[in-house]
A tleap script that builds the chain and sets N, CA, C and O, in Angstrom:
source leaprc.protein.ff14SB
mol = sequence {
  NMET TYR TYR LEU TYR PRO GLU LEU CYS GLN
  PRO GLU LEU ALA THR SER VAL VAL PRO ASP
  ASN LEU PRO PRO TYR LEU ASP LEU LYS TRP
  ASP PHE SER GLU ILE THR ASP THR GLY GLN
  THR GLY ASP ALA THR LYS ALA THR GLY GLU
  LYS GLY LYS LYS MET ASN GLU VAL LEU LEU
  GLN ALA MET THR GLU ALA ILE ASP TYR LEU
  ASN GLU ARG ASP TRP ASN TYR ASN THR THR
  ASP HIE ALA ALA THR LYS LEU CASP
}
set mol.1.N position { 104.037 116.201 41.012 }
set mol.1.CA position { 103.079 117.234 41.322 }
set mol.1.C position { 103.113 117.566 42.812 }
set mol.1.O position { 103.156 118.732 43.203 }
set mol.2.N position { 103.095 116.531 43.623 }
set mol.2.CA position { 103.102 116.732 45.068 }
set mol.2.C position { 104.362 117.471 45.498 }
set mol.2.O position { 104.323 118.286 46.420 }
set mol.3.N position { 105.472 117.189 44.836 }
set mol.3.CA position { 106.743 117.828 45.182 }
set mol.3.C position { 106.797 119.265 44.679 }
set mol.3.O position { 107.177 120.171 45.422 }
set mol.4.N position { 106.417 119.477 43.417 }
set mol.4.CA position { 106.544 120.798 42.813 }
set mol.4.C position { 105.407 121.745 43.181 }
set mol.4.O position { 105.628 122.944 43.351 }
set mol.5.N position { 104.197 121.215 43.305 }
set mol.5.CA position { 103.024 122.052 43.554 }
set mol.5.C position { 102.142 121.457 44.647 }
set mol.5.O position { 100.982 121.139 44.384 }
set mol.6.N position { 102.648 121.300 45.840 }
set mol.6.CA position { 101.846 120.672 46.895 }
set mol.6.C position { 100.549 121.418 47.179 }
set mol.6.O position { 99.565 120.821 47.614 }
set mol.7.N position { 100.552 122.712 46.935 }
set mol.7.CA position { 99.339 123.504 47.206 }
set mol.7.C position { 98.192 123.148 46.263 }
set mol.7.O position { 97.034 123.450 46.549 }
set mol.8.N position { 98.514 122.504 45.136 }
set mol.8.CA position { 97.480 122.094 44.183 }
set mol.8.C position { 96.975 120.678 44.433 }
set mol.8.O position { 96.019 120.236 43.795 }
set mol.9.N position { 97.605 119.972 45.350 }
set mol.9.CA position { 97.247 118.577 45.612 }
set mol.9.C position { 96.209 118.476 46.726 }
set mol.9.O position { 96.231 119.226 47.702 }
set mol.10.N position { 95.324 117.543 46.544 }
set mol.10.CA position { 94.303 117.260 47.549 }
set mol.10.C position { 94.362 115.763 47.861 }
set mol.10.O position { 93.581 114.981 47.319 }
set mol.11.N position { 95.292 115.369 48.739 }
set mol.11.CA position { 95.491 113.945 48.992 }
set mol.11.C position { 94.232 113.228 49.466 }
set mol.11.O position { 94.091 112.023 49.259 }
set mol.12.N position { 93.335 113.943 50.085 }
set mol.12.CA position { 92.095 113.310 50.543 }
set mol.12.C position { 91.207 112.872 49.384 }
set mol.12.O position { 90.287 112.075 49.570 }
set mol.13.N position { 91.482 113.393 48.180 }
set mol.13.CA position { 90.719 113.013 46.989 }
set mol.13.C position { 91.466 112.022 46.102 }
set mol.13.O position { 90.957 111.621 45.055 }
set mol.14.N position { 92.673 111.625 46.515 }
set mol.14.CA position { 93.490 110.721 45.705 }
set mol.14.C position { 92.800 109.376 45.521 }
set mol.14.O position { 92.112 108.879 46.412 }
set mol.15.N position { 93.005 108.807 44.343 }
set mol.15.CA position { 92.445 107.497 44.032 }
set mol.15.C position { 93.554 106.564 43.587 }
set mol.15.O position { 94.695 106.980 43.389 }
set mol.16.N position { 93.209 105.322 43.436 }
set mol.16.CA position { 94.154 104.319 42.952 }
set mol.16.C position { 93.573 103.685 41.701 }
set mol.16.O position { 92.526 103.040 41.752 }
set mol.17.N position { 94.266 103.875 40.561 }
set mol.17.CA position { 93.832 103.282 39.301 }
set mol.17.C position { 95.010 102.499 38.742 }
set mol.17.O position { 95.861 103.045 38.039 }
set mol.18.N position { 95.045 101.227 39.064 }
set mol.18.CA position { 96.109 100.352 38.592 }
set mol.18.C position { 95.462 99.266 37.743 }
set mol.18.O position { 94.764 98.403 38.276 }
set mol.19.N position { 95.684 99.294 36.417 }
set mol.19.CA position { 95.085 98.270 35.563 }
set mol.19.C position { 95.496 96.878 36.042 }
set mol.19.O position { 96.672 96.622 36.299 }
set mol.20.N position { 94.529 95.999 36.157 }
set mol.20.CA position { 94.822 94.677 36.699 }
set mol.20.C position { 94.729 93.553 35.670 }
set mol.20.O position { 94.794 92.378 36.031 }
set mol.21.N position { 94.580 93.902 34.404 }
set mol.21.CA position { 94.423 92.869 33.399 }
set mol.21.C position { 95.359 93.076 32.209 }
set mol.21.O position { 95.002 92.783 31.068 }
set mol.22.N position { 96.554 93.582 32.487 }
set mol.22.CA position { 97.532 93.791 31.419 }
set mol.22.C position { 98.368 92.525 31.246 }
set mol.22.O position { 98.671 91.850 32.230 }
set mol.23.N position { 98.746 92.190 30.005 }
set mol.23.CA position { 99.571 91.001 29.799 }
set mol.23.C position { 100.964 91.200 30.390 }
set mol.23.O position { 101.503 92.307 30.361 }
set mol.24.N position { 101.544 90.129 30.923 }
set mol.24.CA position { 102.886 90.247 31.508 }
set mol.24.C position { 103.946 90.466 30.436 }
set mol.24.O position { 103.792 90.032 29.295 }
set mol.25.N position { 105.009 91.135 30.814 }
set mol.25.CA position { 106.202 91.323 29.988 }
set mol.25.C position { 105.969 92.128 28.722 }
set mol.25.O position { 106.761 92.027 27.785 }
set mol.26.N position { 104.928 92.908 28.666 }
set mol.26.CA position { 104.685 93.748 27.501 }
set mol.26.C position { 104.653 95.201 27.932 }
set mol.26.O position { 104.100 95.533 28.981 }
set mol.27.N position { 105.239 96.058 27.133 }
set mol.27.CA position { 105.209 97.489 27.373 }
set mol.27.C position { 104.096 98.060 26.505 }
set mol.27.O position { 104.288 98.299 25.313 }
set mol.28.N position { 102.954 98.273 27.097 }
set mol.28.CA position { 101.801 98.754 26.342 }
set mol.28.C position { 101.638 100.254 26.490 }
set mol.28.O position { 101.880 100.816 27.558 }
set mol.29.N position { 101.232 100.884 25.426 }
set mol.29.CA position { 100.864 102.302 25.449 }
set mol.29.C position { 99.365 102.362 25.221 }
set mol.29.O position { 98.828 101.630 24.391 }
set mol.30.N position { 98.704 103.218 25.946 }
set mol.30.CA position { 97.268 103.297 25.794 }
set mol.30.C position { 96.795 104.722 25.988 }
set mol.30.O position { 97.502 105.570 26.531 }
set mol.31.N position { 95.597 104.955 25.533 }
set mol.31.CA position { 94.899 106.212 25.774 }
set mol.31.C position { 94.328 106.112 27.189 }
set mol.31.O position { 93.551 105.202 27.478 }
set mol.32.N position { 94.699 107.028 28.062 }
set mol.32.CA position { 94.259 106.950 29.452 }
set mol.32.C position { 92.743 106.829 29.576 }
set mol.32.O position { 92.245 106.197 30.507 }
set mol.33.N position { 92.011 107.432 28.643 }
set mol.33.CA position { 90.551 107.364 28.744 }
set mol.33.C position { 90.035 105.936 28.549 }
set mol.33.O position { 88.890 105.641 28.889 }
set mol.34.N position { 90.875 105.050 28.002 }
set mol.34.CA position { 90.468 103.656 27.846 }
set mol.34.C position { 90.468 102.905 29.170 }
set mol.34.O position { 89.764 101.906 29.317 }
set mol.35.N position { 91.251 103.377 30.134 }
set mol.35.CA position { 91.378 102.609 31.373 }
set mol.35.C position { 91.011 103.383 32.639 }
set mol.35.O position { 90.893 102.790 33.711 }
set mol.36.N position { 90.832 104.675 32.527 }
set mol.36.CA position { 90.516 105.444 33.730 }
set mol.36.C position { 89.722 106.696 33.372 }
set mol.36.O position { 89.891 107.273 32.297 }
set mol.37.N position { 88.871 107.093 34.276 }
set mol.37.CA position { 88.143 108.349 34.078 }
set mol.37.C position { 88.682 109.447 34.992 }
set mol.37.O position { 88.067 110.503 35.138 }
set mol.38.N position { 89.847 109.186 35.611 }
set mol.38.CA position { 90.439 110.176 36.514 }
set mol.38.C position { 91.638 110.890 35.912 }
set mol.38.O position { 92.149 111.840 36.505 }
set mol.39.N position { 92.098 110.450 34.742 }
set mol.39.CA position { 93.277 111.060 34.123 }
set mol.39.C position { 94.582 110.605 34.738 }
set mol.39.O position { 95.610 111.257 34.558 }
set mol.40.N position { 94.559 109.508 35.453 }
set mol.40.CA position { 95.762 109.003 36.107 }
set mol.40.C position { 95.820 107.490 36.003 }
set mol.40.O position { 94.809 106.823 35.784 }
set mol.41.N position { 97.006 106.973 36.162 }
set mol.41.CA position { 97.174 105.557 36.457 }
set mol.41.C position { 98.171 105.480 37.595 }
set mol.41.O position { 99.008 106.366 37.769 }
set mol.42.N position { 98.074 104.446 38.339 }
set mol.42.CA position { 98.934 104.294 39.498 }
set mol.42.C position { 98.142 104.519 40.764 }
set mol.42.O position { 96.925 104.696 40.723 }
set mol.43.N position { 98.822 104.511 41.872 }
set mol.43.CA position { 98.165 104.654 43.163 }
set mol.43.C position { 98.543 105.988 43.786 }
set mol.43.O position { 99.533 106.094 44.510 }
set mol.44.N position { 97.744 106.999 43.496 }
set mol.44.CA position { 98.013 108.351 44.008 }
set mol.44.C position { 97.857 108.433 45.517 }
set mol.44.O position { 98.318 109.394 46.133 }
set mol.45.N position { 97.215 107.443 46.122 }
set mol.45.CA position { 97.055 107.474 47.576 }
set mol.45.C position { 98.393 107.248 48.282 }
set mol.45.O position { 98.514 107.497 49.481 }
set mol.46.N position { 99.390 106.780 47.543 }
set mol.46.CA position { 100.716 106.538 48.132 }
set mol.46.C position { 101.720 107.627 47.770 }
set mol.46.O position { 102.913 107.487 48.041 }
set mol.47.N position { 101.251 108.695 47.169 }
set mol.47.CA position { 102.134 109.789 46.758 }
set mol.47.C position { 102.660 110.550 47.974 }
set mol.47.O position { 101.958 110.747 48.965 }
set mol.48.N position { 103.918 110.968 47.860 }
set mol.48.CA position { 104.515 111.838 48.883 }
set mol.48.C position { 105.397 112.857 48.183 }
set mol.48.O position { 105.803 112.655 47.039 }
set mol.49.N position { 105.684 113.923 48.854 }
set mol.49.CA position { 106.595 114.922 48.315 }
set mol.49.C position { 107.979 114.346 48.076 }
set mol.49.O position { 108.630 114.690 47.090 }
set mol.50.N position { 108.439 113.468 48.972 }
set mol.50.CA position { 109.765 112.859 48.831 }
set mol.50.C position { 109.824 111.969 47.591 }
set mol.50.O position { 110.810 112.009 46.855 }
set mol.51.N position { 108.789 111.171 47.348 }
set mol.51.CA position { 108.750 110.340 46.137 }
set mol.51.C position { 108.727 111.234 44.896 }
set mol.51.O position { 109.384 110.940 43.898 }
set mol.52.N position { 107.974 112.310 44.968 }
set mol.52.CA position { 107.909 113.246 43.850 }
set mol.52.C position { 109.252 113.895 43.575 }
set mol.52.O position { 109.630 114.098 42.421 }
set mol.53.N position { 109.974 114.220 44.648 }
set mol.53.CA position { 111.305 114.816 44.490 }
set mol.53.C position { 112.241 113.841 43.784 }
set mol.53.O position { 112.969 114.228 42.869 }
set mol.54.N position { 112.225 112.572 44.206 }
set mol.54.CA position { 113.082 111.563 43.570 }
set mol.54.C position { 112.717 111.395 42.103 }
set mol.54.O position { 113.597 111.334 41.244 }
set mol.55.N position { 111.424 111.320 41.814 }
set mol.55.CA position { 110.966 111.161 40.432 }
set mol.55.C position { 111.399 112.357 39.600 }
set mol.55.O position { 111.873 112.192 38.476 }
set mol.56.N position { 111.239 113.556 40.140 }
set mol.56.CA position { 111.622 114.777 39.444 }
set mol.56.C position { 113.117 114.782 39.128 }
set mol.56.O position { 113.516 115.126 38.015 }
set mol.57.N position { 113.939 114.402 40.102 }
set mol.57.CA position { 115.392 114.387 39.902 }
set mol.57.C position { 115.794 113.380 38.821 }
set mol.57.O position { 116.636 113.680 37.974 }
set mol.58.N position { 115.198 112.196 38.851 }
set mol.58.CA position { 115.521 111.165 37.858 }
set mol.58.C position { 115.100 111.618 36.459 }
set mol.58.O position { 115.859 111.465 35.502 }
set mol.59.N position { 113.902 112.172 36.341 }
set mol.59.CA position { 113.418 112.618 35.029 }
set mol.59.C position { 114.245 113.781 34.497 }
set mol.59.O position { 114.561 113.817 33.308 }
set mol.60.N position { 114.600 114.728 35.354 }
set mol.60.CA position { 115.439 115.846 34.916 }
set mol.60.C position { 116.811 115.361 34.454 }
set mol.60.O position { 117.338 115.847 33.453 }
set mol.61.N position { 117.387 114.411 35.175 }
set mol.61.CA position { 118.694 113.863 34.786 }
set mol.61.C position { 118.592 113.166 33.430 }
set mol.61.O position { 119.459 113.345 32.574 }
set mol.62.N position { 117.546 112.378 33.233 }
set mol.62.CA position { 117.372 111.663 31.964 }
set mol.62.C position { 117.187 112.638 30.809 }
set mol.62.O position { 117.776 112.456 29.743 }
set mol.63.N position { 116.387 113.655 31.008 }
set mol.63.CA position { 116.158 114.648 29.950 }
set mol.63.C position { 117.426 115.446 29.668 }
set mol.63.O position { 117.732 115.727 28.509 }
set mol.64.N position { 118.158 115.811 30.698 }
set mol.64.CA position { 119.412 116.550 30.523 }
set mol.64.C position { 120.412 115.720 29.716 }
set mol.64.O position { 121.062 116.235 28.806 }
set mol.65.N position { 120.531 114.443 30.050 }
set mol.65.CA position { 121.452 113.569 29.324 }
set mol.65.C position { 121.022 113.411 27.867 }
set mol.65.O position { 121.863 113.409 26.969 }
set mol.66.N position { 119.716 113.277 27.630 }
set mol.66.CA position { 119.227 113.130 26.252 }
set mol.66.C position { 119.497 114.393 25.440 }
set mol.66.O position { 119.923 114.314 24.288 }
set mol.67.N position { 119.249 115.554 26.039 }
set mol.67.CA position { 119.479 116.821 25.329 }
set mol.67.C position { 120.968 117.034 25.088 }
set mol.67.O position { 121.359 117.461 24.001 }
set mol.68.N position { 121.808 116.743 26.082 }
set mol.68.CA position { 123.262 116.857 25.890 }
set mol.68.C position { 123.730 115.944 24.769 }
set mol.68.O position { 124.532 116.353 23.929 }
set mol.69.N position { 123.243 114.725 24.747 }
set mol.69.CA position { 123.602 113.760 23.706 }
set mol.69.C position { 123.237 114.303 22.327 }
set mol.69.O position { 124.046 114.258 21.401 }
set mol.70.N position { 122.017 114.814 22.198 }
set mol.70.CA position { 121.579 115.360 20.914 }
set mol.70.C position { 122.349 116.630 20.553 }
set mol.70.O position { 122.678 116.833 19.384 }
set mol.71.N position { 122.638 117.476 21.520 }
set mol.71.CA position { 123.424 118.687 21.254 }
set mol.71.C position { 124.817 118.342 20.719 }
set mol.71.O position { 125.318 118.998 19.806 }
set mol.72.N position { 125.437 117.305 21.297 }
set mol.72.CA position { 126.764 116.885 20.838 }
set mol.72.C position { 126.744 116.451 19.376 }
set mol.72.O position { 127.771 116.504 18.699 }
set mol.73.N position { 125.596 116.027 18.893 }
set mol.73.CA position { 125.460 115.544 17.519 }
set mol.73.C position { 124.679 116.525 16.643 }
set mol.73.O position { 124.195 116.166 15.570 }
set mol.74.N position { 124.565 117.763 17.115 }
set mol.74.CA position { 123.818 118.794 16.399 }
set mol.74.C position { 122.403 118.322 16.061 }
set mol.74.O position { 121.865 118.645 15.001 }
set mol.75.N position { 121.821 117.569 16.961 }
set mol.75.CA position { 120.463 117.028 16.856 }
set mol.75.C position { 120.283 116.144 15.623 }
set mol.75.O position { 119.174 115.994 15.110 }
set mol.76.N position { 121.372 115.570 15.162 }
set mol.76.CA position { 121.308 114.624 14.057 }
set mol.76.C position { 121.317 113.224 14.655 }
set mol.76.O position { 122.369 112.717 15.042 }
set mol.77.N position { 120.163 112.609 14.728 }
set mol.77.CA position { 120.058 111.282 15.325 }
set mol.77.C position { 119.847 110.198 14.270 }
set mol.77.O position { 119.507 109.063 14.602 }
set mol.78.N position { 120.044 110.542 13.022 }
set mol.78.CA position { 119.963 109.544 11.959 }
set mol.78.C position { 121.220 108.698 11.963 }
set mol.78.O position { 122.295 109.162 12.343 }
set mol.79.N position { 121.079 107.483 11.547 }
set mol.79.CA position { 122.234 106.599 11.461 }
set mol.79.C position { 122.806 106.638 10.050 }
set mol.79.O position { 122.077 106.841 9.079 }
set mol.80.N position { 124.094 106.446 9.948 }
set mol.80.CA position { 124.719 106.380 8.622 }
set mol.80.C position { 124.811 104.929 8.165 }
set mol.80.O position { 125.234 104.654 7.042 }
set mol.81.N position { 124.420 104.009 9.026 }
set mol.81.CA position { 124.506 102.584 8.732 }
set mol.81.C position { 123.099 102.043 8.487 }
set mol.81.O position { 122.561 101.291 9.299 }
set mol.82.N position { 122.509 102.437 7.353 }
set mol.82.CA position { 121.158 102.024 7.009 }
set mol.82.C position { 121.137 100.646 6.370 }
set mol.82.O position { 122.089 100.259 5.693 }
set mol.83.N position { 120.081 99.919 6.575 }
set mol.83.CA position { 119.923 98.622 5.924 }
set mol.83.C position { 119.910 98.798 4.415 }
set mol.83.O position { 120.439 97.959 3.687 }
set mol.84.N position { 119.314 99.874 3.942 }
set mol.84.CA position { 119.217 100.098 2.492 }
set mol.84.C position { 120.604 100.256 1.881 }
set mol.84.O position { 120.829 99.804 0.758 }
set mol.85.N position { 121.542 100.886 2.594 }
set mol.85.CA position { 122.878 101.048 2.018 }
set mol.85.C position { 123.612 99.708 2.004 }
set mol.85.O position { 124.489 99.493 1.167 }
set mol.86.N position { 123.265 98.818 2.910 }
set mol.86.CA position { 123.896 97.505 2.919 }
set mol.86.C position { 123.406 96.646 1.761 }
set mol.86.O position { 124.120 95.758 1.295 }
set mol.87.N position { 122.189 96.911 1.298 }
set mol.87.CA position { 121.623 96.120 0.217 }
set mol.87.C position { 122.192 96.529 -1.142 }
set mol.87.O position { 122.194 95.728 -2.077 }
set mol.88.N position { 122.667 97.749 -1.256 }
set mol.88.CA position { 123.183 98.234 -2.540 }
set mol.88.C position { 124.500 97.601 -2.918 }
set mol.88.O position { 125.054 97.913 -3.973 }
savepdb mol mol.pdb
quit
């Protein structure tokens, strides 16, 4: 956001919402409203345009690679090696 739309950012209002009671080594998904009333997680007080640019570049590269991969397979991501076929 800071990189793409700096005019919409108000760094003086940034907060830090980092959950401090998550179990180690687990990738948890949660409803943001369960842990924050700001609509964010992380420490927005440390945001910079440069960090945003790096994040944007990495995410765009990942999405481009995923779309290219799916395009090469005509968006068919099903496997032909199903467990059910092995049982037959």
